[in-house]
Backbone as CSV, one residue per row, in Angstrom:
resi,resn,N_x,N_y,N_z,CA_x,CA_y,CA_z,C_x,C_y,C_z
1,MET,18.975,15.271,29.281,17.493,14.619,28.322,17.082,16.285,27.656
2,ASN,17.063,15.962,26.537,16.316,16.850,25.697,14.631,16.851,25.355
3,ILE,14.263,17.403,26.099,12.943,17.236,26.103,12.035,18.803,25.639
4,VAL,11.310,18.413,24.569,10.720,19.599,23.831,9.411,20.270,24.971
5,ARG,9.863,21.703,25.214,8.993,22.422,26.143,7.518,22.638,25.721
6,LEU,6.119,22.991,26.392,5.464,23.437,25.804,5.080,24.637,26.435
7,PRO,4.816,25.842,25.685,4.244,25.775,24.239,5.404,25.856,23.195
8,ILE,4.936,25.444,22.292,5.898,24.894,21.103,5.649,26.451,20.303
9,GLU,6.618,26.815,19.934,6.709,27.600,19.258,7.717,27.873,18.001
10,TYR,6.726,28.105,16.976,6.703,27.742,15.389,6.700,28.434,14.468
11,ASP,7.094,28.589,13.352,7.189,30.265,12.601,5.597,29.729,11.639
12,LYS,4.893,30.526,12.032,3.687,30.339,11.208,2.821,30.476,10.118
13,LYS,4.476,31.092,9.569,4.386,31.451,7.780,4.551,29.932,7.332
14,LYS,5.445,29.338,8.131,5.834,28.251,7.204,4.977,26.779,7.482
15,ILE,4.615,26.534,9.108,3.452,25.656,9.707,2.308,26.375,9.689
16,ASP,1.154,26.430,9.502,-0.267,27.228,9.216,-0.781,26.978,10.734
17,SER,-0.634,25.855,11.366,-1.333,25.621,12.585,-0.750,24.455,13.168
18,ARG,-1.179,24.288,14.459,-0.508,23.342,15.280,-0.618,21.506,14.903
19,PHE,-1.818,21.484,14.402,-2.622,20.556,13.381,-1.464,19.930,12.780
20,ARG,-0.909,21.027,11.618,-0.025,20.730,10.620,1.482,20.449,11.329
21,LEU,1.909,20.629,12.240,2.832,20.123,12.571,3.132,18.780,13.723
22,VAL,1.903,18.501,14.396,1.548,17.555,14.439,1.597,16.181,13.716
23,THR,0.952,16.333,12.271,0.895,15.432,11.223,2.246,15.500,10.614
24,ILE,3.127,16.599,9.894,4.168,16.233,9.827,5.243,15.509,10.463
25,ALA,5.226,15.875,12.186,6.052,15.390,12.993,5.603,13.824,12.759
26,ALA,4.451,13.117,12.984,3.656,12.002,12.908,4.610,11.276,11.538
27,GLN,4.476,11.693,10.631,4.832,11.364,9.433,6.734,10.802,9.357
28,ARG,7.191,11.807,9.723,8.091,11.871,10.020,9.229,11.257,11.072
29,ALA,8.229,10.780,12.462,8.977,9.704,13.201,7.899,8.473,12.745
30,ARG,7.462,8.185,12.014,7.169,6.854,11.243,8.177,6.387,10.279
31,GLU,8.767,7.327,9.294,10.222,7.680,8.532,11.462,7.217,9.612
32,LEU,11.325,7.923,10.744,12.543,7.865,11.947,12.558,6.311,12.241
33,ALA,10.996,5.899,12.667,10.787,4.485,13.135,11.093,3.070,12.103
34,PHE,11.355,3.478,11.030,11.793,2.228,9.754,13.193,2.581,9.638
35,GLY,13.972,3.319,10.318,15.119,3.522,10.239,16.036,5.028,9.616
36,ALA,14.806,5.595,8.942,15.761,7.013,8.570,16.581,7.456,10.020
37,LYS,17.779,8.327,9.069,18.687,9.056,9.882,17.851,9.902,10.208
38,ALA,18.383,10.768,11.680,17.843,12.329,12.043,18.334,13.404,11.322
39,LYS,18.115,14.324,11.327,18.039,15.317,10.438,18.614,16.521,11.033
40,VAL,18.682,15.982,12.559,19.248,17.307,13.716,20.126,16.578,14.477
41,GLU,20.939,17.119,15.526,21.564,16.858,16.366,21.132,16.856,17.576
42,THR,20.783,15.656,18.481,20.163,16.268,19.382,20.059,14.686,20.444
43,THR,20.130,15.128,21.783,20.294,13.883,22.742,19.586,12.994,23.112
44,SER,18.355,13.437,22.263,16.812,13.321,22.691,16.929,10.989,21.861
45,GLU,16.644,10.088,22.745,16.624,8.985,21.931,15.104,8.726,21.810
46,LYS,13.962,9.299,21.646,12.821,9.702,21.711,12.195,9.819,20.490
47,ILE,11.950,8.847,19.618,11.505,9.309,18.022,10.347,10.643,18.027
48,PRO,9.669,10.775,18.559,8.582,11.508,18.516,9.427,12.993,18.636
49,THR,10.434,13.038,19.889,11.030,14.661,19.776,11.728,14.312,18.592
50,VAL,12.563,14.027,18.018,13.476,13.815,17.466,12.553,14.748,15.762
51,ALA,11.875,14.030,15.982,10.636,14.296,14.654,9.974,15.975,14.750
52,ILE,9.619,16.167,16.135,9.233,17.611,15.925,10.326,18.521,15.912
53,LEU,11.112,18.440,16.675,12.728,19.168,17.040,13.048,19.105,15.190
54,GLU,12.955,18.449,14.075,13.292,18.493,12.761,12.365,19.300,12.347
55,ALA,11.313,19.472,12.769,10.200,19.601,11.799,9.937,21.410,12.634
56,LEU,10.252,21.679,13.480,10.486,23.315,13.903,11.598,24.254,13.472
57,GLN,12.749,22.815,13.094,14.400,23.517,12.706,14.013,23.543,11.233
58,ASP,12.707,23.676,10.552,12.928,23.459,9.207,13.770,22.493,8.813
59,LYS,14.106,21.763,8.886,14.629,20.301,8.383,14.142,18.894,7.122
60,LEU,12.836,20.226,7.892,11.887,18.638,6.708,11.364,19.439,5.618
61,GLU,10.731,18.922,4.322,10.082,19.610,3.609,8.695,18.902,3.303
62,PHE,7.640,19.981,3.223,5.859,19.801,2.992,5.363,20.322,2.196
63,LEU,4.225,20.276,2.199,3.751,20.842,1.090,2.325,21.214,1.884
64,VAL,1.909,23.011,1.717,0.744,23.046,2.191,-0.062,23.844,1.561
65,GLY,-1.498,24.175,1.081,-2.192,24.269,0.973,-2.405,24.091,-0.529
66,GLU,-2.673,24.814,-1.564,-3.111,24.502,-3.219,-1.879,23.504,-3.589
67,GLU,-0.779,23.571,-2.864,0.512,22.619,-4.138,-0.136,21.026,-3.179
68,ALA,-0.121,21.018,-1.952,-0.568,20.048,-1.088,-1.664,19.412,-1.844
69,GLU,-2.144,20.029,-1.825,-4.339,19.460,-2.669,-3.605,18.896,-4.083
70,LEU,-2.798,19.546,-4.987,-2.253,18.932,-6.037,-1.698,17.797,-5.995
71,ALA,-0.687,17.138,-5.415,0.347,16.294,-4.900,-0.720,15.523,-4.549
72,GLN,-1.685,15.393,-3.743,-2.376,14.686,-2.924,-2.990,14.156,-4.323
73,LYS,-3.599,15.282,-4.896,-4.315,14.432,-6.213,-3.815,13.435,-7.238
74,GLU,-2.630,13.910,-7.465,-1.711,13.201,-8.426,-0.912,12.272,-7.684
75,ALA,-0.871,11.888,-6.293,-1.163,10.220,-5.164,-2.030,9.678,-5.682
76,LYS,-2.841,10.005,-5.854,-4.142,9.442,-6.358,-4.142,8.458,-7.407
77,LYS,-3.496,9.257,-8.498,-3.632,9.026,-10.065,-2.419,7.781,-9.820
78,PHE,-1.466,8.258,-9.108,-0.304,7.312,-8.928,-0.506,5.677,-8.774
79,ASP,-0.027,4.473,-9.727,-0.735,3.070,-9.714,0.399,2.779,-8.879
80,TYR,0.089,2.356,-7.469,1.691,1.709,-6.689,1.619,0.831,-6.842
81,LYS,0.564,0.070,-7.166,0.800,-1.499,-7.992,1.669,-1.979,-8.639
82,ARG,1.445,-1.185,-9.611,2.567,-1.483,-10.866,3.796,-0.917,-10.429
83,PHE,4.054,0.196,-10.155,5.352,0.804,-9.486,6.275,-0.442,-8.815
84,LEU,5.023,-0.701,-7.732,5.653,-1.919,-6.811,6.523,-3.184,-7.405
85,ASP,5.257,-3.746,-8.859,6.122,-4.892,-9.216,7.263,-4.320,-10.391
86,GLU,7.487,-3.057,-11.199,8.245,-3.036,-11.237,9.380,-2.772,-10.810
87,LYS,9.819,-2.150,-9.567,10.781,-1.972,-8.644,11.101,-3.653,-8.332
88,LYS,10.240,-4.354,-7.996,10.384,-5.886,-7.605,10.998,-6.217,-8.752
89,LYS,10.707,-6.558,-9.833,11.237,-6.710,-10.935,12.858,-6.711,-11.190
90,ASP,12.999,-5.339,-11.184,14.448,-4.487,-10.762,15.269,-4.904,-10.013
91,ALA,14.943,-5.002,-8.526,15.989,-5.671,-7.764,16.003,-6.718,-7.755
92,MET,15.241,-8.039,-8.383,15.371,-9.554,-8.253,16.437,-9.855,-9.013
93,PRO,17.534,-10.331,-8.298,18.550,-10.404,-9.044,18.477,-11.857,-9.686
94,GLU,19.721,-12.634,-10.292,19.551,-13.702,-11.158,19.503,-15.161,-9.992
95,ASP,20.225,-14.620,-8.880,20.461,-15.797,-7.960,19.220,-15.703,-7.053
96,LEU,18.403,-14.958,-7.185,16.917,-15.198,-6.624,16.513,-15.643,-7.219
97,SER,16.161,-16.447,-8.536,16.039,-17.411,-8.831,16.452,-18.992,-8.649
98,GLU,17.701,-18.816,-8.837,18.165,-20.503,-7.794,17.510,-20.439,-6.898
99,LEU,17.441,-19.518,-5.694,17.222,-19.770,-4.424,15.642,-19.964,-4.478
100,GLU,14.681,-19.022,-5.124,13.557,-19.670,-5.311,13.213,-20.780,-5.590
101,LYS,13.975,-21.838,-6.759,14.158,-23.071,-6.837,14.129,-23.854,-5.806
102,ASP,15.391,-23.554,-5.118,15.553,-24.090,-4.106,14.429,-24.759,-3.064
103,LEU,13.795,-23.434,-2.587,12.586,-23.136,-1.954,11.637,-24.073,-1.952
104,ARG,11.283,-23.476,-3.697,10.069,-24.649,-3.929,10.262,-25.975,-4.155
105,ALA,11.605,-26.198,-4.186,12.022,-28.073,-4.215,12.054,-28.697,-2.768
106,TYR,12.338,-27.937,-1.530,12.254,-27.748,-0.189,10.656,-28.127,0.221
107,LEU,9.872,-27.041,-0.428,8.302,-26.991,0.011,7.753,-28.186,-0.445
108,THR,8.278,-28.760,-1.718,7.641,-29.746,-2.382,7.937,-31.030,-1.416
109,GLU,9.228,-31.510,-1.449,9.288,-32.403,-0.294,9.144,-32.660,1.188
110,ARG,9.042,-31.549,1.389,8.407,-31.065,2.828,6.401,-31.681,2.663
111,ASP,6.003,-31.195,1.639,5.087,-31.430,1.552,4.690,-33.214,1.083
112,GLU,5.263,-33.710,0.294,5.053,-35.132,-0.192,5.443,-35.911,1.429
113,PHE,6.481,-35.477,2.409,6.938,-35.805,3.564,5.366,-35.532,4.613
114,ASP,4.938,-34.802,4.362,3.839,-34.917,5.245,2.616,-35.387,5.070
115,LYS,2.674,-35.459,3.420,1.159,-36.501,3.224,2.066,-37.918,3.571
116,GLN,2.903,-38.167,3.337,3.314,-39.551,3.654,3.033,-39.583,4.944
117,ALA,3.179,-38.740,5.753,2.924,-38.923,7.376,1.593,-39.026,7.745
118,ILE,0.684,-38.505,7.403,-0.832,-38.487,7.203,-1.305,-39.791,6.760
119,GLU,-1.087,-40.197,5.638,-1.049,-41.777,4.960,-0.632,-42.669,5.630
120,ASP,0.346,-42.848,6.585,1.096,-43.649,7.196,-0.037,-43.527,8.463
121,LEU,0.091,-42.433,9.428,-0.964,-42.436,10.672,-2.328,-42.457,10.355
122,PHE,-2.985,-42.513,9.363,-4.293,-42.881,9.272,-4.691,-43.701,8.052
123,GLY,-3.606,-44.389,7.369,-3.460,-45.183,6.890,-4.342,-46.774,7.216
124,GLU,-3.520,-46.645,8.501,-3.675,-47.923,9.056,-5.054,-48.414,10.005
125,LYS,-6.135,-47.099,10.493,-6.890,-47.153,11.021,-7.759,-47.316,9.465
126,ASN,-7.871,-46.588,8.785,-8.898,-47.150,7.563,-8.624,-48.375,6.829
127,GLU,-7.106,-49.146,6.593,-7.315,-50.704,6.293,-8.162,-51.524,7.289
128,GLY,-8.255,-51.190,8.504,-8.916,-51.778,9.890,-10.413,-51.752,9.800
129,LYS,-10.689,-50.509,9.475,-11.972,-50.622,8.937,-12.549,-51.271,8.025
130,GLU,-11.765,-51.302,6.878,-12.259,-52.147,5.575,-12.553,-53.379,5.652
131,GLU,-11.164,-54.013,6.588,-11.426,-55.067,7.172,-12.551,-55.490,7.931
132,LYS,-13.229,-54.577,8.757,-14.456,-54.948,9.390,-15.618,-54.952,8.798
133,THR,-15.681,-54.164,7.739,-16.610,-54.147,7.288,-17.168,-55.902,6.182
134,GLU,-15.833,-56.059,5.637,-16.149,-57.164,4.449,-16.697,-58.412,4.783
């Protein structure tokens, strides 16, 4: 088992604080959890341990100081919704439109069936009430 030992030694010229190390490792751990491949060879299977090792071995790229502030300002200006819509349009194959049509037809049929079932179930009770009121 490969465990990161405390206290962790890191290059203070590249990583300016323990907080920064934890932030970098946490972001990388999220990426690893979503399926990214590890950039270091390790026997550890724990995602946080792999992320910390990658950060300590300079396998990750990150920004600090003024560069980080500028990148953050640019990221706020970026229109993610428009970007995702464009990517979705680019990624949508023509076959998907056929699948979408089939799905809509299925849902419409199902919705009509559900409405008919509700009418059948409650329609008789309503008819009985109408007969009593006459």
